[in-house]
C-alpha positions in Angstrom: -4.1 4.4 36.3 -3.4 5.9 32.9 -3.9 3.5 30.0 -1.1 3.7 27.4 -1.8 3.1 23.7 1.1 2.7 21.4 0.9 2.8 17.6 3.9 1.7 15.5 4.0 3.2 12.0 2.8 6.6 10.8 1.5 5.8 7.4 -2.2 6.0 6.4 -3.4 3.4 8.9 -1.3 4.7 11.9 -2.1 8.4 11.3 -5.8 7.9 10.8 -5.9 5.7 13.8 -4.1 8.2 16.0 -6.6 10.9 15.0 -9.6 8.6 15.5 -8.4 7.8 19.0 -7.8 11.5 19.7 -11.5 12.2 18.8 -13.0 9.1 20.3 -11.1 9.3 23.6 -11.0 13.1 23.8 -12.3 13.4 27.4 -9.9 10.6 28.6 -6.9 12.3 26.9 -7.8 15.7 28.4 -8.1 14.1 31.8 -4.8 12.3 31.6 -6.5 8.9 31.9 -5.2 7.9 28.4 -1.9 8.5 26.6 -1.5 7.8 22.9 2.0 7.5 21.5 2.8 7.2 17.7 6.2 5.9 16.9 7.6 6.4 13.4 11.1 6.2 12.0 10.7 9.3 9.9 9.4 12.8 10.7 7.5 12.6 7.3 4.3 11.0 6.3 4.3 9.6 2.8 1.3 9.2 0.5 2.5 6.4 -1.8 -0.2 6.5 -4.6 1.5 9.7 -5.9 4.5 7.7 -7.1 2.5 6.4 -10.1 1.9 9.9 -11.3 5.6 10.8 -10.7 6.6 8.2 -13.2 4.7 10.0 -15.9 5.9 13.4 -14.9 2.5 14.5 -13.6 3.5 14.9 -10.0 6.7 15.6 -8.0 7.9 13.5 -5.1 7.3 16.4 -2.8 3.5 16.2 -3.6 3.4 12.9 -1.7 5.2 14.0 1.5 4.1 16.1 4.5 5.5 16.5 8.0 3.8 13.9 10.2 3.3 16.4 12.9 1.1 18.5 10.6 -1.3 15.5 10.2 -1.6 14.1 13.7 -3.7 15.6 16.5 -1.4 17.6 18.9 -2.7 15.4 21.8 -0.8 12.5 20.3 2.8 12.0 21.5 5.1 11.6 18.5 8.3 9.6 18.9 10.6 9.5 15.9 12.6 6.3 16.3 12.7 2.7 15.2 11.0 0.0 17.3 13.5 -2.9 17.4 11.8 -5.2 19.8 8.4 -6.1 21.1 7.9 -8.0 24.4 4.2 -9.0 24.1 4.3 -10.7 27.6 5.8 -7.7 29.3 3.9 -5.2 27.0 7.0 -3.3 26.3 8.7 -1.9 23.1 12.4 -1.4 22.7 13.5 1.5 20.7 16.7 1.9 18.7 18.0 4.6 21.0 17.9 2.0 23.8 14.8 3.3 25.6 11.7 1.3 26.4 8.1 2.2 25.9 5.4 0.4 27.8 1.9 -0.1 26.5 -1.5 -1.5 27.5 -2.8 -1.6 23.9 -0.5 -1.9 20.9 -1.3 -1.4 17.2 1.2 -2.4 14.5 0.8 -0.3 11.3 4.3 -1.1 10.0 3.3 -1.3 6.4 5.1 -3.2 3.6 8.4 -2.8 2.0 9.7 -3.9 -1.5 12.4 -6.5 -1.7 13.5 -6.7 -5.3 16.8 -8.3 -4.2 14.9 -11.6 -3.7 14.8 -12.1 -7.5 18.3 -12.3 -9.1 18.8 -9.4 -11.5 15.7 -7.5 -10.6 17.5 -4.7 -8.8 19.9 -4.1 -11.8 17.4 -4.9 -14.6 14.1 -3.4 -13.6 12.4 -0.1 -12.7 9.5 0.3 -10.3 7.2 3.0 -9.1 6.8 1.7 -5.5 9.3 4.2 -4.0 10.1 7.8 -4.5 13.6 7.1 -5.9 12.2 4.4 -8.1 9.4 6.5 -9.5 11.9 9.3 -10.4 14.3 6.9 -12.1 11.4 5.4 -14.0 10.2 8.9 -15.0 13.6 9.6 -16.6 13.7 6.3 -18.3 10.2 6.7 -19.8 11.1 10.2 -21.0 13.9 8.8 -23.1 12.0 5.7 -24.3 10.6 6.3 -27.8 10.8 2.8 -29.3 11.2 -0.8 -28.2 9.5 -3.3 -25.9 8.1 -2.1 -22.5 7.3 -5.0 -20.1 5.3 -4.5 -16.9 5.8 -7.7 -14.8 3.9 -8.4 -11.6 6.7 -10.3 -9.8 5.5 -10.2 -6.2 2.1 -10.8 -4.7 0.5 -9.6 -2.4 1.6 -6.1 -3.2 0.6 -2.5 -2.4 -2.2 -1.0 -4.5 -3.3 -4.1 -6.5 -4.8 -2.0 -9.3 -1.6 -0.1 -10.0 -0.1 -2.6 -12.5 -3.3 -2.4 -14.7 -3.3 1.3 -14.3 0.3 1.7 -15.3 0.1 -0.1 -18.7 -3.1 1.7 -19.6 -1.7 5.0 -18.7 1.5 4.2 -20.6 -0.5 3.2 -23.7 -2.2 6.6 -23.8 0.9 8.5 -22.8 2.9 7.1 -25.7 0.0 7.8 -28.0 0.0 11.4 -26.9 3.7 11.6 -27.7 3.2 10.1 -31.1 5.4 7.1 -30.6 2.9 4.3 -29.7 3.5 2.7 -33.0 7.2 2.2 -32.1 6.5 0.8 -28.6 5.2 -2.6 -27.8 3.6 -3.1 -24.3 3.4 -6.4 -22.5 1.8 -7.1 -19.1 2.6 -10.2 -17.1 0.7 -11.6 -14.1 1.5 -14.7 -11.9 -1.9 -16.4 -12.3 -4.0 -17.3 -15.3 -5.8 -14.0 -15.5 -5.0 -10.3 -15.5 -5.8 -9.5 -11.9 -6.7 -11.3 -8.7 -10.2 -10.0 -8.8 -12.2 -11.6 -11.6 -14.3 -8.5 -12.3 -11.2 -6.5 -12.8 -9.8 -9.1 -15.2 -13.1 -9.1 -17.1 -13.0 -5.3 -17.3 -9.3 -5.1 -18.3 -9.1 -7.9 -20.9 -11.1 -6.3 -23.7 -9.4 -2.9 -23.1 -6.0 -4.5 -23.3 -7.0 -6.1 -26.6 -8.4 -2.8 -28.0 -5.2 -1.0 -27.1 -2.7 -3.7 -28.3 -1.4 -4.4 -24.8 -0.2 -8.0 -24.9 -0.9 -10.1 -21.8 1.1 -13.1 -20.6 -0.6 -14.8 -17.7 0.7 -17.5 -15.4 4.1 -15.9 -15.7 6.1 -16.0 -12.5 9.4 -14.2 -12.9 12.3 -16.1 -11.5 15.4 -14.3 -12.8 16.2 -11.2 -14.8 19.2 -11.0 -17.2 19.9 -7.3 -17.5 22.6 -7.6 -20.1 20.5 -9.7 -22.4 17.3 -7.9 -21.5 15.5 -11.1 -20.7 13.1 -12.1 -18.0 13.0 -15.9 -17.2 9.9 -17.4 -15.6 9.5 -20.3 -13.3 7.4 -21.9 -16.0 10.4 -22.0 -18.4 9.3 -19.0 -20.5 11.6 -16.1 -21.6 10.5 -12.6 -22.4 12.7 -10.0 -24.1 12.5 -6.4 -23.0 14.0 -3.0 -23.7 12.5 -1.4 -20.6 11.3 -3.5 -17.7 9.0 -2.2 -15.0 8.4 -4.6 -12.2 6.1 -4.9 -9.2 8.7 -6.3 -6.8 8.2 -8.8 -4.0 6.8 -7.3 -0.8 7.5 -8.2 2.7 6.3 -6.9 6.1 8.5 -5.6 8.8 11.1 -7.9 10.3 9.9 -6.7 13.7 6.8 -8.8 13.2 8.6 -12.0 12.4 11.1 -11.4 15.2 8.2 -11.0 17.7 6.5 -14.2 16.6 3.4 -12.4 15.4 3.4 -13.7 11.9 5.3 -15.0 8.9 6.6 -12.9 6.1 6.2 -9.8 8.3 2.4 -9.9 8.2 0.7 -9.9 11.6 -1.7 -12.8 11.8 -5.0 -11.3 12.9 -8.7 -12.1 13.1 -9.9 -10.6 9.9 -13.0 -9.0 11.6 -11.6 -7.7 14.9 -8.0 -7.1 13.6 -6.7 -8.5 16.9 -3.4 -10.5 16.7 -3.8 -14.2 17.1 -0.5 -14.7 19.0 -0.6 -11.9 21.6 -3.1 -10.2 23.8 -4.0 -6.5 23.4 -2.2 -6.3 20.0 -3.8 -5.2 16.8 -2.6 -4.8 13.2 -4.0 -2.9 10.3 -3.2 -1.8 6.8 -0.4 -3.5 4.9 1.0 -4.9 8.1 -1.8 -7.4 8.6 -2.6 -10.7 6.9 -6.3 -9.9 6.3 -7.6 -11.1 3.0 -8.2 -7.6 1.8 -6.1 -5.5 -0.6 -3.0 -3.7 0.7 -4.6 -0.4 -0.2 -4.9 2.9 1.7 -8.7 2.8 1.8 -8.6 -0.6 3.5 -6.2 0.8 6.1 -8.5 3.8 6.6 -11.6 1.6 7.3 -9.6 -0.7 9.5 -8.3 2.2 11.6 -11.8 3.3 12.4 -12.6 -0.3 13.6 -9.5 -0.6 15.8 -10.1 2.9 17.3 -13.6 1.9 18.3 -12.4 -1.4 19.8 -9.6 0.1 21.8 -12.0 2.9 23.0 -14.3 0.2 24.2 -11.5 -1.6 26.0 -10.4 1.6 27.7 -13.9 2.2 29.0 -14.2 -1.4 30.1 -16.9 -2.2 27.6 -17.3 -5.1 25.3 -16.0 -4.1 21.8 -18.5 -4.7 19.0 -17.0 -2.9 16.0 -15.8 -5.2 13.2 -14.2 -4.9 9.8 -16.1 -6.4 6.9 -13.3 -6.2 4.3 -14.5 -2.9 2.9 -12.2 -1.5 0.2 -12.7 1.3 -2.2 -10.5 1.7 -5.3 -10.1 4.1 -8.2 -8.6 2.6 -11.3 -7.1 4.8 -14.0 -8.0 3.6 -17.5 -5.6 6.0 -19.2 -4.4 9.5 -18.7 -7.9 11.1 -18.7 -10.4 8.5 -17.6 -10.9 6.1 -14.7 -13.3 3.7 -13.1 -14.3 3.1 -9.5 -15.0 -0.1 -7.5 -15.9 -1.1 -4.0 -16.1 -4.5 -2.4 -15.8 -6.4 0.9 -15.3 -9.9 2.1 -18.6 -11.1 0.9 -19.2 -8.9 -2.2 -17.2 -8.9 -5.4 -16.6 -5.5 -7.1 -18.7 -4.2 -9.9 -16.4 -2.5 -12.4 -18.2 0.2 -14.4 -17.2 1.8 -17.7 -14.5 4.5 -17.2 -15.2 8.2 -17.4 -13.4 11.5 -17.2 -15.5 12.4 -14.2 -14.1 9.5 -12.1 -10.6 10.4 -13.3 -11.0 13.9 -11.9 -12.6 12.5 -8.8 -9.5 10.4 -8.2 -7.2 13.4 -8.6 -9.4 15.4 -6.3 -9.2 12.6 -3.7 -5.4 12.6 -4.0 -5.4 16.3 -3.3 -7.8 16.1 -0.4 -6.1 13.0 1.2 -4.2 15.2 3.6 -7.4 16.5 5.1 -8.8 13.0 5.2 -5.8 11.7 7.1 -6.0 14.6 9.5 -9.7 13.7 10.1 -11.0 17.0 8.7 -13.1 15.2 6.0 
């Protein structure tokens, strides 16, 4: 009997997983013993880290978009539709067009979405670089901004690409200096806990650099409401912060499909952090931003997780005991300005070591962004 593997979501995790399965189960696919179906709402694959560079006019939105069909092995069946229901007992997906898709193994790679509407005034009063449209609007606003108070406020956590807020203010500082207007621009960074980042080593690295560059930091600041007309952010702690240009990291939520299916609160699938198997359903996995693993919502984490899930499913298909596990491995580049960056890696047991920034690492990050398409395709 043919075993059916369904993947929901064609982002980094879903695409890499599909290609890993195509390689790992090549003989079974060729023999017709296995079918792999990837369901994605859009025909496009989006590489979201590009949006940060769009905001500073260094990239175009089109640089972060490719046809999904160009990235996924041709042996994978692509279905462009929305999954609107999961019957984990009957092992069946319901699609928007009314059809059903049965599975033996299901992987949810449904990602995360931003929900700025959760905070009153945030939609009207703030920019963000977590969407293509948002990055373009921010690019235009920054181009016109030559004086005043720029505030970057981390409103929601967890959020995609945890290093990005630190990167943004350091890039903005240098970008304004290059334009000769830094003396007329004040920059403030806010974070919800009493340090600059969730990872202590990142805080320790960023704190002196913020001080050197006159980037003000307001910690333990949880934005509760934005008054766009007055240009004020109100925090839960009772503080007020004036701004002329507000850039926010909005709240994030997982897919409603996850909540509706009883697989996890907030849209994050509750999984075993090592096996990535769902806690509330059999033969269901989640990876990348869709899961509740205590690892960053970052592309590299999704990439490593995809390899683990691919190996575990291949073992199940071959009626073997799965042994592959995820150790929390994450790799992250962190821009320290427009021309230098640092690099860190860590896992569940090991905290990152953040080294001094360099031009070499900056160019390595840009090179990775360019080669990402080959990596997702499994050619690197």
